C-alpha positions as CSV (number, residue, x, y, z in Angstrom):
1,X,-5.6,164.9,-34.8
2,X,-4.9,168.3,-36.1
3,X,-1.9,169.6,-37.9
4,X,0.4,167.2,-36.1
5,X,-1.5,164.2,-37.3
6,X,-1.7,165.5,-40.9
7,X,2.1,166.0,-40.9
8,X,2.6,162.4,-39.7
9,X,0.4,161.1,-42.5
10,X,2.3,163.1,-45.2
11,X,5.6,161.9,-43.9
12,X,4.4,158.3,-43.8
13,X,3.0,158.4,-47.3
14,X,5.0,156.2,-49.8
15,X,6.7,158.0,-52.6
16,X,5.9,157.6,-56.3
17,X,9.2,155.7,-56.7
18,X,7.6,152.7,-54.8
19,X,4.4,152.8,-57.0
20,X,5.4,149.7,-59.0
21,X,6.1,147.7,-55.8
22,X,2.8,148.5,-54.3
23,X,1.0,147.9,-57.6
24,X,2.5,144.4,-57.5
25,X,1.1,143.8,-54.1
26,X,-2.4,144.9,-55.2
27,X,-2.1,142.7,-58.3
28,X,-1.1,139.7,-56.2
29,X,-3.9,140.2,-53.7
30,X,-6.4,140.5,-56.6
31,X,-5.0,137.2,-57.9
32,X,-5.5,135.5,-54.5
33,X,-9.0,136.9,-54.3
34,X,-9.8,135.4,-57.7
35,X,-8.4,132.0,-56.6
36,X,-10.6,132.2,-53.4
37,X,-13.6,133.0,-55.5
38,X,-12.9,130.1,-57.9
39,X,-12.3,127.6,-55.1
40,X,-15.6,128.7,-53.4
41,X,-17.5,128.2,-56.7
42,X,-15.9,124.8,-57.2
43,X,-16.8,123.8,-53.6
44,X,-20.4,125.1,-53.9
45,X,-20.9,123.2,-57.2
46,X,-19.6,120.0,-55.7
47,X,-21.9,120.3,-52.7
48,X,-25.0,121.2,-54.8
49,X,-27.1,118.3,-55.9
50,X,-27.2,118.9,-59.7
51,X,-27.3,116.7,-62.8
52,X,-23.8,117.6,-63.7
53,X,-21.3,114.7,-63.6
54,X,-18.1,114.7,-61.6
55,X,-16.2,115.0,-64.9
56,X,-18.1,118.1,-65.9
57,X,-17.4,119.7,-62.5
58,X,-13.7,118.8,-62.8
59,X,-13.6,120.4,-66.3
60,X,-15.2,123.6,-65.0
61,X,-12.7,123.7,-62.1
62,X,-9.8,123.4,-64.4
63,X,-11.2,126.0,-66.7
64,X,-11.5,128.5,-63.9
65,X,-8.0,127.9,-62.7
66,X,-6.6,128.0,-66.3
67,X,-8.3,131.4,-66.9
68,X,-6.7,132.8,-63.7
69,X,-3.3,131.4,-64.7
70,X,-3.7,133.1,-68.1
71,X,-4.8,136.4,-66.4
72,X,-7.9,136.4,-68.4
73,X,-10.5,139.1,-67.9
74,X,-13.9,138.3,-69.5
75,X,-15.7,141.3,-70.8
76,X,-19.1,140.3,-72.1
77,X,-20.1,143.6,-73.8
78,X,-17.7,146.3,-75.2
79,X,-18.1,149.4,-77.3
80,X,-16.7,149.3,-80.9
81,X,-14.4,152.2,-80.0
82,X,-12.7,150.1,-77.3
83,X,-11.6,147.4,-79.7
84,X,-11.2,149.4,-82.9
85,X,-7.5,150.0,-82.3
86,X,-6.8,146.2,-81.9
87,X,-8.9,145.4,-85.0
88,X,-7.2,148.1,-87.1
89,X,-3.8,146.9,-85.9
90,X,-4.7,143.4,-87.2
91,X,-5.9,144.8,-90.6
92,X,-2.7,146.8,-90.9
93,X,-0.5,143.8,-90.2
94,X,-2.4,141.8,-92.9
95,X,-1.8,144.7,-95.3
96,X,1.9,144.8,-94.5
97,X,2.3,141.1,-95.2
98,X,1.4,141.8,-98.9
99,X,0.0,138.4,-99.8
100,X,1.7,136.4,-97.1
101,X,-0.2,133.9,-95.0
102,X,-2.3,135.3,-92.1
103,X,-2.7,131.9,-90.5
104,X,-0.8,128.7,-89.8
105,X,0.9,127.3,-92.9
106,X,-0.5,123.9,-93.9
107,X,2.3,122.9,-96.3
108,X,-0.3,122.7,-99.1
109,X,0.1,125.8,-101.2
110,X,-3.2,125.7,-103.0
111,X,-5.1,125.3,-99.7
112,X,-3.1,128.2,-98.2
113,X,-4.0,130.3,-101.2
114,X,-7.7,129.6,-100.6
115,X,-7.8,130.0,-96.9
116,X,-4.8,132.1,-95.9
117,X,-3.6,129.2,-93.7
118,X,-5.3,127.8,-90.6
119,X,-6.7,130.8,-88.7
120,X,-6.5,131.1,-84.9
121,X,-9.6,130.2,-83.0
122,X,-11.2,128.5,-85.9
123,X,-12.7,125.0,-86.1
124,X,-11.8,123.2,-89.3
125,X,-13.8,120.1,-90.2
126,X,-11.9,117.7,-92.5
127,X,-14.5,115.3,-93.8
128,X,-14.8,112.4,-96.3
129,X,-15.9,108.9,-96.8
130,X,-13.7,106.0,-95.6
131,X,-10.4,105.6,-97.6
132,X,-10.4,109.2,-98.9
133,X,-7.2,110.1,-97.1
134,X,-8.5,112.1,-94.1
135,X,-5.9,110.8,-91.6
136,X,-3.1,111.0,-94.1
137,X,-4.0,114.6,-94.9
138,X,-4.1,115.5,-91.2
139,X,-0.8,113.8,-90.7
140,X,0.7,115.7,-93.6
141,X,-0.3,119.0,-91.9
142,X,1.0,117.8,-88.5
143,X,4.3,116.8,-90.0
144,X,4.7,120.2,-91.8
145,X,3.8,122.3,-88.8
146,X,5.9,120.2,-86.4
147,X,8.9,119.5,-88.5
148,X,9.2,122.3,-91.0
149,X,7.7,125.1,-89.0
150,X,8.9,123.7,-85.6
151,X,5.7,124.7,-84.0
152,X,4.3,122.6,-81.2
153,X,1.0,120.7,-81.8
154,X,-1.1,117.9,-80.4
155,X,-2.7,115.0,-82.4
156,X,-5.5,113.2,-80.7
157,X,-5.9,109.8,-82.4
158,X,-9.0,107.8,-81.5
159,X,-8.7,105.3,-84.4
160,X,-5.0,104.5,-84.9
161,X,-2.3,103.8,-82.3
162,X,0.6,106.2,-81.8
163,X,3.0,103.6,-83.2
164,X,0.9,103.4,-86.5
165,X,0.8,107.2,-86.8
166,X,4.5,107.6,-86.3
167,X,5.3,104.9,-88.8
168,X,3.1,106.5,-91.3
169,X,4.8,109.9,-90.7
170,X,8.2,108.3,-91.1
171,X,7.2,106.7,-94.4
172,X,5.7,109.9,-95.6
173,X,8.8,111.9,-94.8
174,X,11.1,109.3,-96.3
175,X,8.9,108.9,-99.4
176,X,8.8,105.1,-99.0
177,X,5.7,103.0,-99.1
178,X,4.5,101.6,-95.8
179,X,3.6,98.4,-97.7
180,X,7.3,97.8,-98.2
181,X,7.8,97.8,-94.4
182,X,4.9,95.4,-93.9
183,X,6.4,93.0,-96.5
184,X,10.0,93.4,-95.2
185,X,11.0,94.6,-98.7
186,X,13.0,97.7,-97.7
187,X,16.4,98.1,-99.2
188,X,19.5,99.2,-97.4
189,X,19.4,102.6,-99.0
190,X,15.7,103.0,-98.1
191,X,16.5,102.0,-94.5
192,X,18.9,104.9,-94.4
193,X,16.2,107.3,-95.6
194,X,13.8,105.9,-93.0
195,X,16.4,106.4,-90.2
196,X,17.0,110.0,-91.3
197,X,13.3,110.7,-91.3
198,X,12.8,109.1,-87.9
199,X,15.6,111.2,-86.5
200,X,14.1,114.4,-87.8
201,X,10.6,113.5,-86.5
202,X,12.0,112.6,-83.1
203,X,13.1,116.2,-82.6
204,X,9.8,117.7,-83.7
205,X,7.5,119.2,-81.0
206,X,4.6,116.9,-81.9
207,X,2.5,115.4,-79.1
208,X,0.4,112.3,-79.8
209,X,-2.5,111.0,-77.6
210,X,-4.1,107.7,-78.7
211,X,-6.6,107.3,-75.9
212,X,-9.3,105.3,-77.6
213,X,-12.1,106.3,-75.1
214,X,-11.3,110.0,-75.0
215,X,-14.2,112.2,-74.0
216,X,-14.7,115.9,-74.7
217,X,-13.9,117.0,-71.2
218,X,-10.7,115.0,-71.0
219,X,-9.6,116.2,-74.4
220,X,-10.1,119.8,-73.5
221,X,-8.3,119.4,-70.2
222,X,-5.3,117.8,-71.9
223,X,-5.3,120.5,-74.6
224,X,-5.4,123.3,-72.0
225,X,-2.4,121.8,-70.2
226,X,-0.4,121.5,-73.4
227,X,-1.3,125.1,-74.3
228,X,-0.1,126.3,-70.9
229,X,3.1,124.2,-70.8
230,X,4.1,123.8,-74.4
231,X,2.4,126.7,-76.2
232,X,0.8,124.4,-78.8
233,X,-0.2,126.1,-82.1
234,X,-2.6,123.5,-83.4
235,X,-5.0,120.8,-82.2
236,X,-6.0,117.8,-84.4
237,X,-8.7,115.3,-83.5
238,X,-9.1,112.1,-85.5
239,X,-11.9,111.5,-85.6
240,X,-14.7,113.2,-83.7
241,X,-17.4,110.5,-84.1
242,X,-15.2,108.2,-82.0
243,X,-15.1,110.6,-79.1
244,X,-17.0,109.5,-75.9
245,X,-20.1,111.7,-76.1
246,X,-21.6,113.6,-73.2
247,X,-25.0,112.5,-72.0
248,X,-27.7,113.5,-74.5
249,X,-31.1,112.3,-75.7
250,X,-29.9,111.1,-79.2
251,X,-26.9,110.8,-81.4
252,X,-27.5,114.2,-83.1
253,X,-27.4,116.0,-79.8
254,X,-24.2,114.1,-78.8
255,X,-22.4,115.1,-82.0
256,X,-23.7,118.7,-81.6
257,X,-22.3,118.8,-78.0
258,X,-18.9,117.6,-79.3
259,X,-18.9,120.1,-82.1
260,X,-19.7,123.0,-79.8
261,X,-17.1,121.8,-77.4
262,X,-14.4,121.7,-80.0
263,X,-15.4,125.2,-81.3
264,X,-15.3,126.5,-77.8
265,X,-11.8,125.0,-77.3
266,X,-10.5,126.7,-80.4
267,X,-11.7,130.1,-79.1
268,X,-10.5,129.4,-75.6
269,X,-6.9,128.4,-76.6
270,X,-6.7,130.8,-79.6
271,X,-5.4,128.1,-81.9
272,X,-7.0,126.3,-85.0
273,X,-8.6,123.0,-84.2
274,X,-8.8,120.4,-87.1
275,X,-11.5,117.8,-86.4
276,X,-11.6,114.8,-88.8
277,X,-15.2,113.7,-89.5
278,X,-16.9,110.9,-91.4
279,X,-19.6,111.6,-94.0
280,X,-22.9,109.9,-94.4
281,X,-23.5,107.2,-97.1
282,X,-25.2,109.7,-99.4
283,X,-22.2,110.0,-101.8
284,X,-22.3,106.3,-102.4
285,X,-25.7,106.5,-104.0
286,X,-25.0,109.8,-105.8
287,X,-23.8,109.8,-109.4
288,X,-20.2,110.8,-109.4
289,X,-19.9,110.2,-105.7
290,X,-18.8,113.7,-105.0
291,X,-19.4,114.8,-101.4
292,X,-21.5,117.8,-100.4
293,X,-21.7,119.9,-97.3
294,X,-25.1,118.3,-96.5
295,X,-23.4,114.9,-96.2
296,X,-21.7,115.7,-92.8
297,X,-22.7,112.8,-90.7
298,X,-25.2,112.7,-87.8
299,X,-25.6,116.4,-87.1
300,X,-26.2,119.7,-88.8
301,X,-24.3,121.3,-85.9
302,X,-21.0,120.4,-87.7
303,X,-21.9,122.5,-90.6
304,X,-23.1,125.3,-88.3
305,X,-20.2,125.4,-85.9
306,X,-17.3,124.9,-88.4
307,X,-15.5,128.0,-89.7
308,X,-14.0,125.9,-92.6
309,X,-15.2,122.6,-94.0
310,X,-12.8,120.6,-96.3
311,X,-14.3,117.7,-98.2
312,X,-11.9,115.1,-99.5
313,X,-12.6,112.9,-102.6
314,X,-10.4,110.4,-104.6
315,X,-11.8,109.2,-107.9
316,X,-9.6,106.1,-108.0
317,X,-11.4,104.7,-105.0
318,X,-14.5,104.2,-107.1
319,X,-12.7,103.7,-110.5
320,X,-9.5,101.7,-110.3
321,X,-8.7,102.8,-113.9
322,X,-9.2,106.5,-113.1
323,X,-6.8,108.9,-114.8
324,X,-6.6,110.7,-111.5
325,X,-4.7,108.0,-109.5
326,X,-2.8,109.5,-106.6
327,X,-4.9,112.7,-106.8
328,X,-7.1,114.0,-104.0
329,X,-9.7,116.6,-104.7
330,X,-10.2,119.0,-101.8
331,X,-13.4,121.0,-101.8
332,X,-13.4,124.0,-99.5
333,X,-17.2,123.6,-99.0
334,X,-17.5,126.3,-96.4
335,X,-15.3,129.2,-95.4
336,X,-16.8,131.6,-92.9
337,X,-14.5,134.5,-93.7
338,X,-14.0,133.7,-97.4
339,X,-15.5,132.2,-100.5
340,X,-16.0,128.5,-100.9
341,X,-13.9,126.9,-103.7
342,X,-12.1,123.7,-104.6
343,X,-8.7,122.7,-105.9
344,X,-7.2,119.5,-107.1
345,X,-3.6,118.6,-106.2
346,X,-1.4,115.5,-105.7
347,X,-1.7,113.8,-102.3
348,X,1.5,111.9,-101.8
349,X,0.3,109.5,-99.2
350,X,-2.6,108.5,-101.4
351,X,-0.1,107.1,-103.8
352,X,1.8,105.4,-101.0
353,X,-1.0,103.6,-99.3
354,X,-3.4,103.0,-102.1
355,X,-6.9,102.3,-100.6
356,X,-5.8,101.7,-97.1
357,X,-6.1,105.4,-96.1
């Protein structure tokens, strides 16, 4: 001890020049400690006799590891002062854009004008009765984001095969009716257009999953991996009523669980999630057949969880002689951070595929 020992300690003390190096060691040890804690929690959950399924435990394990990989730090409660700078920075950026989109461009100018684009962390419900153009609308958005904007996205299709989806996207981009392909009535010039469209789509960062029995836990796991590996900017699910539901007492609770899960996924990944949904039969019995927010099928949770609800309607489906052939009416029935409204604009695929949408 004494002066001699103190002198030795001073001489052995690392200099400030090595601070970054030692900070890296501390950070690495902290990461290892979080991994140990996560592994311990996973092991404890697996040993405990609970009602949770193996899939649920696997989903939780993947979530824990994903959060560590993303270096996330969860803070449940914060003072306004602590986040004011971040919020004000966002407001200032919006002001600097002077009318430009704050969210992801959909390719539909009128819709962009109403919503400011698809906002990060939001759940967008795209709903309508059968043959209203829901899948075609979603594909149009996917094509624009992937091809024009060159931003990665994933399209989960539980109704159509990946081959059908890609064929429809090729026809849409080439502006050639898919009926011509089915009939073998495509001209040489049209084949050239289809080939060019196929080549352009082949280079787009669009990922398609057509698992017909996809459950919420599996979907979330796949989306997490794509976010980590490919930095996807959009998730599309077509359509949510076909997803394998978690165990629940009734159908309403099943749809509510799926709705909450998709909303949670949007917030977790920080990207917009478009969920295509069927409507109830109520519009069929209503004069004019126009859909309403209350028509969302099987659960009020869809209306509650959604940040934006888009309702599609085509008059020509009910009236073959309608003056609005090839026109889709899009009703922004709910917008959490804006006013509801509706616009009418041409929907190209509605003209191409007639009533087969």
